[in-house]
C-alpha positions in Angstrom: 25.1 24.8 -24.6 27.5 24.5 -21.6 25.8 24.4 -18.2 25.8 27.4 -16.0 27.9 26.3 -12.9 27.6 27.7 -9.5 30.0 29.9 -7.6 31.7 29.0 -4.4 30.4 30.7 -1.2 32.4 33.5 0.3 34.3 32.0 3.4 35.0 35.4 4.9 38.3 35.5 6.9 38.7 31.6 7.2 40.0 29.1 4.6 37.8 27.3 2.1 37.9 23.7 1.6 36.3 21.8 -1.2 35.2 18.2 -0.4 34.9 16.7 -3.7 32.8 13.6 -4.2 34.5 12.1 -7.5 33.7 9.0 -9.4 36.7 9.2 -11.8 39.9 11.1 -12.4 38.0 13.2 -15.1 35.4 14.3 -12.6 38.2 15.5 -10.3 39.9 17.3 -13.4 36.5 19.2 -13.9 36.1 20.1 -10.3 39.7 21.4 -10.1 39.4 23.4 -13.1 36.1 25.0 -12.0 37.7 25.8 -8.4 40.6 27.3 -10.1 38.4 29.7 -12.1 36.6 30.9 -8.9 37.0 34.4 -7.5 37.7 32.6 -4.2 40.6 30.3 -4.3 40.3 27.2 -2.2 42.7 26.3 0.3 42.6 22.7 -0.5 40.5 20.1 -2.3 39.8 16.8 -0.4 38.4 13.9 -2.6 36.0 11.5 -1.1 34.6 8.2 -2.7 31.4 8.7 -4.8 28.2 7.2 -3.3 27.1 6.4 -6.9 29.8 3.4 -6.8 27.8 0.7 -4.9 30.8 -1.5 -4.6 33.5 1.3 -4.4 35.7 2.2 -1.5 33.9 3.9 1.4 36.8 4.8 3.6 38.1 8.4 3.9 41.8 9.1 4.2 43.5 10.1 7.4 44.8 13.1 5.6 41.3 14.5 5.0 40.4 13.7 8.7 43.7 15.7 9.9 42.8 18.8 7.8 39.5 19.2 10.1 41.6 19.2 13.1 44.1 21.7 12.0 42.5 24.5 14.3 42.0 27.1 11.5 38.2 26.4 11.3 37.8 26.2 7.5 34.6 26.4 5.7 33.9 23.1 4.1 32.0 23.0 0.8 30.9 19.6 -0.6 30.9 19.5 -4.3 30.1 16.7 -6.9 29.3 16.2 -10.6 25.8 15.3 -11.7 25.3 13.8 -15.1 21.7 14.4 -16.2 19.8 12.8 -19.0 18.2 14.8 -21.9 15.1 16.8 -21.0 11.9 15.5 -22.5 8.6 17.1 -22.2 10.0 19.1 -19.3 11.3 16.0 -17.3 14.5 14.3 -17.1 13.9 10.6 -16.4 15.6 7.7 -17.6 13.6 5.6 -20.3 14.7 1.9 -21.1 16.1 2.9 -24.5 18.6 5.1 -22.7 20.2 2.1 -21.2 21.1 1.0 -24.8 22.1 4.3 -26.2 24.3 5.2 -23.0 25.5 1.7 -22.5 24.4 1.7 -18.9 22.8 4.4 -16.5 23.2 7.7 -18.4 23.5 9.5 -14.9 26.4 7.3 -14.0 28.5 7.1 -17.0 31.9 5.5 -17.2 35.0 7.7 -17.6 35.0 7.3 -21.4 31.3 8.2 -21.7 31.9 11.2 -19.3 34.5 12.6 -21.6 32.0 12.1 -24.7 29.0 13.7 -22.9 31.1 16.7 -21.7 32.4 17.3 -25.1 29.0 16.8 -27.2 26.4 17.7 -24.5 28.0 19.9 -22.0 24.7 21.0 -20.6 24.3 17.3 -19.2 27.4 17.9 -16.9 26.2 20.0 -13.9 28.4 20.9 -10.8 26.2 20.4 -7.7 27.3 22.5 -4.5 25.7 21.5 -1.0 25.2 23.8 2.0 28.7 24.5 3.5 29.6 24.2 7.2 32.6 25.2 9.1 34.9 22.4 10.5 34.0 23.4 14.0 30.3 22.9 13.3 31.0 19.3 11.9 33.3 18.4 14.9 30.5 19.6 17.2 27.9 17.5 15.4 30.4 14.5 15.4 30.9 14.7 19.1 27.1 15.2 20.0 26.2 12.2 17.6 25.3 8.9 19.2 26.6 7.2 16.0 29.9 5.4 16.1 31.6 7.2 13.0 35.4 8.2 12.7 35.5 12.0 12.2 36.4 11.8 8.5 33.7 9.2 7.7 31.1 11.5 9.6 32.2 14.4 7.6 31.9 12.5 4.2 28.5 11.1 5.3 27.3 14.6 6.1 28.7 15.7 2.7 26.9 12.9 0.9 23.6 13.6 2.5 23.9 17.4 1.7 24.7 16.7 -1.9 21.9 14.3 -2.3 19.6 17.2 -1.0 21.2 19.6 -3.4 21.1 17.3 -6.5 17.4 16.6 -6.0 16.9 20.3 -6.8 18.2 19.4 -10.1 16.9 15.9 -10.6 13.4 16.1 -8.8 12.0 14.9 -5.4 11.2 11.5 -6.9 14.9 10.4 -6.1 14.7 11.2 -2.4 15.9 7.8 -1.2 17.7 6.3 1.8 21.4 5.4 1.4 23.6 3.2 3.4 20.9 2.3 5.7 22.2 -0.8 7.5 25.6 0.9 7.9 24.1 4.0 9.3 21.7 2.1 11.9 24.5 -0.1 13.2 26.6 3.0 14.2 23.7 4.4 16.3 24.2 4.3 20.1 20.7 3.1 20.6 21.1 0.2 18.2 24.3 -1.0 19.9 22.5 -0.6 23.4 19.8 -2.8 22.2 22.0 -5.3 20.8 23.9 -5.6 24.2 20.4 -6.1 25.9 19.7 -8.8 23.4 22.9 -10.5 24.0 22.5 -10.3 27.8 18.9 -11.7 27.9 19.8 -14.6 25.5 23.2 -15.1 27.1 25.0 -15.1 23.6 28.1 -13.3 22.6 27.6 -9.5 21.6 29.4 -10.0 18.3 27.1 -13.0 17.3 24.0 -11.0 18.0 25.3 -7.9 16.3 26.3 -9.9 13.1 22.9 -11.8 13.2 20.9 -8.7 13.4 22.9 -6.8 10.7 22.2 -9.6 8.5 18.7 -9.4 9.2 18.7 -5.6 8.4 20.3 -6.2 5.0 17.5 -8.9 4.4 14.8 -6.4 5.2 15.9 -3.0 3.9 14.9 -1.6 0.7 17.9 -0.5 -1.5 16.7 2.2 -3.6 18.2 2.8 -7.0 17.4 6.1 -8.9 17.8 4.1 -12.3 15.6 1.3 -11.2 13.0 3.8 -9.9 12.6 5.3 -13.4 12.8 2.0 -15.3 10.0 0.4 -12.9 8.0 3.6 -13.6 8.0 3.2 -17.2 7.4 -0.6 -16.7 4.4 0.0 -14.6 2.9 2.4 -17.2 3.4 -0.3 -19.9 1.8 -2.9 -17.7 -1.4 -1.2 -16.6 -2.1 0.5 -19.8 -2.2 -3.0 -21.3 -5.7 -3.4 -19.9 -6.6 -0.1 -18.0 -7.7 3.2 -19.5 -6.0 5.1 -16.8 -5.4 5.7 -13.1 -8.3 8.0 -11.8 -7.1 10.2 -8.8 -7.0 13.7 -7.6 -3.5 15.2 -8.2 -4.3 18.1 -5.9 -5.2 15.8 -3.2 -1.9 13.9 -3.5 0.1 17.0 -3.3 -1.9 18.3 -0.5 -1.1 15.2 1.6 2.6 15.4 0.8 2.6 19.1 1.8 3.1 17.9 5.3 6.0 15.4 4.6 8.7 17.9 5.6 7.4 18.1 9.2 5.4 14.9 9.7 6.2 11.3 8.9 3.6 9.9 6.3 2.4 6.4 6.7 0.2 5.2 3.8 -2.3 2.4 4.5 -4.0 1.3 1.2 -6.7 -1.3 0.6 -5.4 -4.5 -1.1 -7.2 -6.2 -3.7 -4.6 -7.0 -6.3 -0.9 -7.2 -7.0 -1.2 -4.1 -9.0 -2.0 -1.8 -5.9 1.6 -1.2 -4.9 2.5 -0.5 -8.5 -0.2 2.0 -9.2 0.5 3.9 -5.9 4.2 4.0 -6.7 3.5 5.3 -10.3 1.3 8.1 -9.3 4.1 9.4 -6.8 6.5 9.1 -9.6 4.2 10.9 -12.0 3.9 13.8 -9.5 7.7 14.0 -8.6 7.1 12.7 -5.2 9.4 10.4 -3.1 8.8 6.7 -3.3 7.3 5.0 -0.4 9.2 2.4 1.5 6.5 -0.5 1.1 6.4 -3.7 3.2 6.3 -6.8 1.1 6.1 -10.5 2.0 9.3 -12.4 1.5 7.4 -14.7 -0.7 7.9 -12.2 -3.5 11.6 -12.0 -3.1 12.3 -14.3 -6.1 14.5 -13.6 -9.2 14.1 -11.3 -11.0 11.1 -9.7 -9.3 12.7 -9.6 -5.7 15.8 -7.5 -6.7 13.9 -5.2 -8.9 11.3 -4.4 -6.4 13.7 -3.9 -3.6 15.5 -1.3 -5.7 12.2 0.4 -6.3 11.3 0.7 -2.6 10.0 -2.7 -1.2 11.3 -3.9 2.1 10.9 -7.6 2.7 9.3 -9.1 6.0 9.2 -12.7 6.7 5.7 -14.3 7.3 6.5 -15.6 10.7 9.2 -14.4 13.3 7.3 -14.8 16.6 10.2 -16.3 18.6 13.1 -14.5 16.8 13.8 -11.6 19.0 17.0 -10.4 16.8 14.6 -10.2 13.8 12.0 -8.3 15.6 14.7 -5.9 16.8 16.0 -5.5 13.4 12.5 -4.6 11.9 11.6 -2.3 14.7 14.9 -0.4 14.3 14.3 -0.1 10.6 11.0 1.2 10.9 12.1 3.7 13.6 15.0 4.9 11.3 12.5 5.6 8.4 10.1 7.5 10.7 13.0 9.6 12.0 14.3 10.5 8.5 10.5 11.0 7.4 10.7 8.6 4.6 7.3 7.7 3.7 6.2 4.2 4.8 3.5 2.0 3.2 2.0 -1.3 3.8 -1.3 -3.1 3.4 -2.9 -3.2 6.8 -5.0 -6.2 5.7 -1.9 -8.3 5.6 -2.9 -10.0 2.2 -5.2 -9.5 -0.8 -8.9 -9.5 -0.3 -10.5 -12.3 -2.1 -14.0 -11.2 -1.5 -13.9 -7.6 -2.3 -14.7 -6.6 1.1 -11.7 -5.3 3.3 -10.1 -8.1 5.3 -9.6 -7.9 9.1 -6.5 -5.8 9.8 -3.2 -7.2 11.1 -1.7 -5.4 14.0 1.9 -6.2 14.2 3.4 -3.5 11.9 1.0 -1.0 13.3 2.0 -1.7 16.8 5.7 -1.3 15.8 5.0 2.1 14.3 3.1 3.3 17.2 5.8 2.2 19.6 8.5 3.9 17.4 6.6 7.1 17.7 6.1 6.9 21.3 9.7 6.5 21.7 10.4 9.8 19.8 11.3 8.7 16.3 9.5 11.6 15.1 7.6 14.7 16.3 4.6 14.3 14.1 3.0 11.5 12.2 0.1 11.2 9.7 -1.7 8.0 8.8 -3.1 8.2 5.3 -6.0 5.7 4.6 -6.0 4.9 0.8 -8.7 3.0 -1.3 -7.6 1.4 -4.4 -10.5 -0.2 -6.5 -10.8 -1.2 -10.1 -13.6 -1.4 -12.6 -12.5 -5.0 -13.2 -9.6 -7.1 -11.9 -7.4 -9.6 -13.8 -7.1 -11.9 -10.9 -10.7 -12.2 -9.8 -11.0 -15.6 -11.4 -8.1 -16.8 -9.3 -9.9 -15.5 -6.2 -13.1 -17.3 -7.2 -11.3 -20.5 -7.6 -9.5 -20.1 -4.1 -13.0 -19.3 -2.5 -14.4 -22.5 -3.9 -11.7 -24.5 -2.4 -9.1 -24.5 -4.9 -5.4 -24.0 -4.2 -3.8 -20.5 -4.2 -1.3 -20.1 -7.0 2.2 -19.4 -5.5 4.2 -16.4 -6.6 6.8 -17.3 -9.3 8.0 -15.9 -12.5 5.5 -18.2 -14.2 2.7 -16.5 -12.1 4.0 -13.1 -13.2 4.1 -13.9 -16.8 0.6 -15.3 -16.7 -0.8 -12.3 -15.0 0.8 -10.0 -17.5 -0.8 -11.9 -20.4 -4.3 -11.7 -18.6 -3.9 -7.9 -18.5 -4.4 -7.9 -22.2 -8.2 -7.5 -21.9 -10.3 -4.3 -21.4 -10.5 -3.8 -17.5 -11.7 -0.2 -17.3 -10.3 2.2 -14.7 -8.1 2.2 -11.6 -9.5 4.4 -8.9 -7.3 5.9 -6.0 -9.0 7.8 -3.3 -7.5 9.0 -0.3 -9.5 8.9 3.1 -9.3 11.7 5.8 -5.7 11.5 7.4 -5.4 10.7 11.0 -2.7 13.1 12.5 -0.6 12.6 15.6 1.6 15.0 17.4 4.2 14.2 20.0 2.2 13.2 23.2 -1.1 12.2 21.4 -0.2 8.6 21.7 1.3 8.7 25.3 -1.7 6.7 26.7 -1.7 4.4 23.8 -0.4 0.9 24.6 1.0 -0.7 21.4 0.1 -4.0 22.8 -3.4 -3.4 23.8 -6.8 -2.7 22.1 -5.7 0.7 21.3 -3.9 -0.2 18.4 -6.9 -2.3 17.3 -9.3 0.5 17.6 -6.8 2.6 15.5 -6.8 -0.1 12.9 -10.5 -0.4 12.7 -10.8 3.5 12.4 -8.3 3.4 9.3 -10.3 0.6 7.8 -13.5 2.6 8.3 -12.1 5.6 6.6 -10.9 3.5 3.6 -14.5 2.1 3.2 -15.9 5.8 3.5 -13.5 6.8 0.7 -14.1 3.8 -1.6 -16.1 4.9 -4.6 -19.1 2.9 -6.1 -18.5 1.8 -9.5 -21.0 0.8 -12.3 -19.5 -2.6 -12.3 -20.2 -3.0 -8.5 -23.7 -1.7 -9.1 -24.3 -4.1 -12.0 -23.1 -7.0 -10.3 -25.3 -6.5 -7.2 -28.3 -6.3 -9.5 -27.5 -9.3 -11.4 -26.7 -11.5 -8.3 -30.2 -10.4 -6.8 -31.9 -11.4 -10.0 -29.5 -13.5 -12.1 -32.0 -13.9 -15.2 -31.0 -12.4 -18.4 -31.0 -8.7 -18.9 -30.2 -5.9 -21.3 -28.5 -2.5 -20.6 -32.0 -0.7 -20.6 -33.3 -3.2 -18.2 -30.3 -3.0 -15.8 -30.3 0.8 -15.9 -34.1 0.9 -14.9 -33.5 -1.7 -12.1 -30.5 0.5 -10.9 -32.7 3.7 -10.9 -33.8 3.4 -7.1 -30.4 2.5 -6.0 -28.9 5.5 -7.8 -31.5 7.8 -6.2 -30.4 6.4 -2.8 -26.7 6.8 -3.3 -27.1 10.4 -4.6 -29.3 11.0 -1.6 -26.8 9.7 0.8 -23.9 11.3 -0.9 -21.9 8.3 -1.3 -18.6 8.5 -3.3 -18.9 7.3 -6.9 -16.3 6.4 -9.4 -18.4 7.8 -12.5 -22.0 8.8 -13.0 -24.1 5.9 -12.2 -27.3 4.9 -14.0 -26.3 5.8 -17.5 -27.3 3.0 -20.1 -24.1 3.3 -22.1 -22.1 2.5 -18.9 -24.2 -0.6 -18.2 -23.6 -1.6 -21.6 -19.9 -1.2 -21.3 -20.0 -3.2 -18.0 -21.7 -6.1 -19.6 -19.4 -6.1 -22.5 -16.4 -6.2 -20.3 -18.0 -8.9 -18.0 -18.6 -10.9 -21.2 -15.1 -10.7 -22.4 -13.9 -12.0 -19.0 -16.5 -14.9 -19.3 -18.4 -13.8 -16.2 -21.6 -13.3 -18.1 -22.8 -14.7 -21.5 -25.4 -13.8 -24.1 -28.7 -15.6 -24.0 -32.1 -15.1 -25.3 -33.2 -11.7 -23.9 -29.6 -10.4 -23.0 -26.7 -11.1 -20.9 -26.9 -13.6 -17.8 -24.4 -14.7 -15.2 -22.2 -17.7 -16.3 -23.1 -20.7 -13.8 -20.2 -21.0 -11.4 -19.2 -17.4 -11.7 -21.3 -16.0 -8.9 -18.2 -15.4 -6.7 -16.6 -13.2 -9.3 -19.7 -11.2 -9.5 -19.9 -11.0 -5.6 -16.3 -9.6 -5.5 -17.3 -6.5 -7.5 -20.7 -6.4 -5.4 -18.9 -6.6 -2.1 -16.7 -3.4 -2.9 -19.9 -1.3 -2.5 -22.2 -3.1 0.0 -20.7 -1.4 3.1 -22.3 1.8 1.8 -25.8 0.1 1.8 -25.3 -1.8 5.2 -26.9 1.0 7.5 -30.0 1.0 5.5 -30.3 -2.8 5.4 -29.8 -3.0 9.1 -32.4 -0.4 9.7 -35.0 -2.2 7.6 -34.3 -5.5 9.4 -34.5 -3.9 12.9 -37.9 -2.4 11.8 -39.2 -5.6 10.4 -38.5 -7.7 13.6 -40.9 -7.7 16.4 -38.2 -6.9 19.1 -37.0 -3.3 20.1 -35.3 -1.9 17.1 -32.1 -0.7 19.0 -31.6 -4.1 20.6 -32.2 -5.8 17.1 -29.6 -3.3 15.5 -27.1 -4.1 18.2 -27.6 -7.9 17.9 -27.1 -7.7 14.0 -23.9 -5.5 14.6 -22.6 -8.2 16.9 -23.6 -10.9 14.4 -21.9 -9.3 11.4 -18.8 -7.9 13.1 -16.3 -10.4 11.7 -17.4 -9.2 8.1 -17.9 -5.7 8.5 -16.3 -2.6 10.2 -18.6 -0.7 12.5 -18.5 2.6 14.2 -18.7 2.6 18.1 -22.1 1.3 19.5 -23.7 4.6 20.1 -22.6 6.1 16.8 -23.6 3.0 15.0 -27.2 3.2 16.5 -27.4 6.9 15.9 -26.6 6.1 12.2 -29.2 3.5 11.9 -31.9 5.6 13.8 -31.2 8.4 11.2 -32.4 6.4 8.2 -35.7 7.5 6.8 -37.3 4.1 6.1 -40.2 5.7 4.1 -37.8 7.0 1.6 -36.2 3.7 0.8 -37.5 2.2 -2.6 -35.4 -1.0 -2.3 -35.4 -3.9 0.3 -31.8 -3.7 1.2 -31.5 -6.8 3.5 -32.0 -8.9 0.5 -29.3 -7.2 -1.5 -26.8 -7.0 1.2 -27.4 -9.4 4.2 -29.0 -12.5 2.9 -25.8 -14.1 1.6 -24.1 -13.7 5.0 -27.1 -15.1 6.9 -27.1 -18.0 4.7 -23.5 -18.5 4.9 -23.7 -18.5 8.7 -26.6 -20.9 8.7 -24.6 -23.5 6.7 -21.7 -23.0 9.2 -23.7 -23.3 12.3 -25.7 -26.2 10.9 -22.4 -28.1 10.1 -21.2 -27.4 13.9 -24.5 -28.7 15.4 -23.8 -32.0 13.5 -20.0 -32.1 14.0 -18.7 -29.6 16.7 -15.0 -30.4 15.3 -15.9 -29.1 11.8 -13.6 -27.0 10.0 -14.0 -24.5 7.1 -13.8 -27.1 4.3 -16.5 -29.2 6.0 -18.7 -26.1 6.3 -18.1 -25.5 2.6 -19.2 -29.0 1.7 -22.3 -28.6 3.7 -23.2 -25.1 2.3 -22.8 -26.7 -1.2 -25.3 -29.4 -0.3 -27.8 -26.9 1.1 -27.4 -24.8 -2.2 -28.2 -27.8 -4.1 -31.3 -28.7 -1.9 -32.7 -25.3 -2.0 -32.0 -24.6 1.8 -30.0 -21.6 1.0 -30.6 -19.5 -2.4 -27.3 -17.5 -2.8 -24.4 -19.2 -4.5 -22.2 -16.5 -3.2 -22.7 -17.9 0.4 -20.9 -20.9 -0.6 -17.2 -19.8 -0.4 -14.3 -20.6 2.0 -13.9 -16.8 3.1 -17.5 -17.0 4.1 -17.2 -20.0 6.2 -14.0 -18.8 7.9 -15.7 -15.7 9.2 -18.7 -17.7 10.0 -16.5 -20.0 12.0 -15.0 -17.0 13.9 -18.7 -16.1 15.0 -19.2 -19.7 16.1 -16.3 -19.5 18.1 -17.0 -16.1 19.6 -20.4 -17.4 20.6 -19.1 -20.6 22.0 -21.3 -22.7 19.7 -19.2 -25.8 19.5 -19.5 -26.4 23.4 -23.0 -25.0 23.9 -25.4 -27.1 21.8 -28.5 -25.3 23.0 -27.1 -22.1 22.2 -26.1 -23.3 18.7 -29.6 -24.7 18.1 -31.2 -21.3 19.1 -28.7 -19.4 16.9 -29.8 -21.8 14.0 -33.4 -20.9 14.7 -32.7 -17.1 14.8 -30.6 -17.2 11.5 -33.6 -19.0 9.8 -35.8 -16.2 11.0 -33.5 -13.6 9.7 -33.2 -15.3 6.4 -36.9 -15.5 6.0 -37.2 -11.7 6.7 -34.2 -10.8 4.3 -35.8 -12.9 1.5 -38.6 -10.4 0.9 -39.3 -10.1 -2.8 -38.2 -7.5 -5.1 -40.7 -4.6 -5.3 -40.9 -4.8 -9.0 -41.2 -7.9 -11.2 -38.1 -9.2 -12.8 -37.8 -7.9 -16.5 -37.4 -11.4 -18.1 -37.6 -15.0 -17.5 -34.6 -16.6 -19.3 -32.6 -19.2 -17.5 -29.0 -18.6 -16.3 -26.4 -19.4 -19.0 -24.2 -22.2 -18.7 -20.4 -22.3 -19.5 
């Protein structure tokens, strides 16, 4: 049936001018016929070029500009044609098949297809009317604007923005995207002032700096396409359902977070464990008809065909290094300030890269300091940081992480890497879990005392990481892997469930978040089957046992939960040592600060003191701390022998110590462990101070002896570890 088209507003005693955004003569014909049938006859129809035409003309005629200045203050009404897709299951979204049946984007048909659709499916041809404004209002906004537009271009730009907003009422909020970003930014007065300052400081011509910075803006900026947004969403669904049952998240929580988006700029800060992280975040926003985030991505993924595709679905690319490139820094800061000012959601991984260990990596501060700086400069009145935990029952790239941790080379991103990753998805991986931590809200003035180049940003970053950890759920996989690393002998689901019971009671008592009910024998059986399919465990007499050499894969899953058990482990260690418990707890906090995120000293000590040691059924230091103490021991021992030792030298020494029985945990033998251990070495000055290094070695040996206390119950079986 034909669409019900809107009426023109009543202009009162002033003339009415229709500003028609048209992509073809047929669209102009439809709009003229519609306008002619109105009860209010327009005084004129001014055509402006369509924003759907990426490479079309952008200039607005001088005739249109002159009409604004005639002096009779007409009411300006922006109008366009919107071509919709058929409604399916209450949703109008482009499917891959639509590209074939429509010979292109069905929401941007060519003139021949427009006539066919208008005749056969008139309900798909909609007239969109934006909020009107008088010519004098537009002229005043133009004069007050700090942007270098001609009046006609400025008026057309306002019409485009108004029509986008109006059309989103028809299409959905998932298509709220930025348009003409480089062109808009480079017309702003603050931008031009910044270019002039850069040119003066570098003693370069203004035109050279302006051209270079605009080139950087185009290199950085995302270039959303509503077509690609839909197609990528369908592709993401196809990809993750190859190996995952579902994305487990709270829809009401997502909508609640976005309820503040009209008044507050949203900044999502997810954990980063997989290349799937951004995709699943993008999908749940699309699924809930929410605007896509502008997500920071490394320039290393800007290769064909991935780069052009993800740029059009919301990724903006950042170079790995630009320390001395002031025009590039200025372009990036300006782009982020623009996104904040327009309240487009921003997303990036605070860790800077994927975690290869399962624990959160140390945060990077560059982007965060730029955001804080833009907020202090008035980019937006309100800002909300949203910590996001993304975790998985199992990951397809854990094998790569284990290889890198043992000293292997990192696989570079390429089309071959993408194809191999898709193939590995075709196994059972369980579920994806997305949890949102408590947001951190800032109003204008809250950050006046915060220096973007000081420790203030570091404290903010650590608080975000702490909130991500608090929101991260414990999965049955993580629990099973923790137990199998503690006792790697063969086990059956019933044995594993019995061994998990004390931990499950502790988790329930402390109220830690869980992904699913823990301690169920059926769940443990499922975990073991999935681990077997991924060749991490293998069947032996008596059940399933870890495959030799796969300890780091098991450790990845274990490490996603150990931060929850850390306070109890530290409380037990402090109680078991002869010194003052508060002093020991503070010492251990300092020792482990490169591997874990802690609250402030007093809050940390209060948490440790609150642990009821008599209620603990497990010896947590062995489960949580022993691998770290042993890894540190190997690194310090290496440095005592060779003060110039690097991480690979420490890795070699750790391998020898494991073979000799000097350390007992294979998960301690990894490059990430050696790197954080060397951070500790340098923090304590052990390369220069041999006496302190020797004392530290003795202290670590003592801590390891305490942490190695035996399990309170005998192991269920005595079957050797399986071999590959």
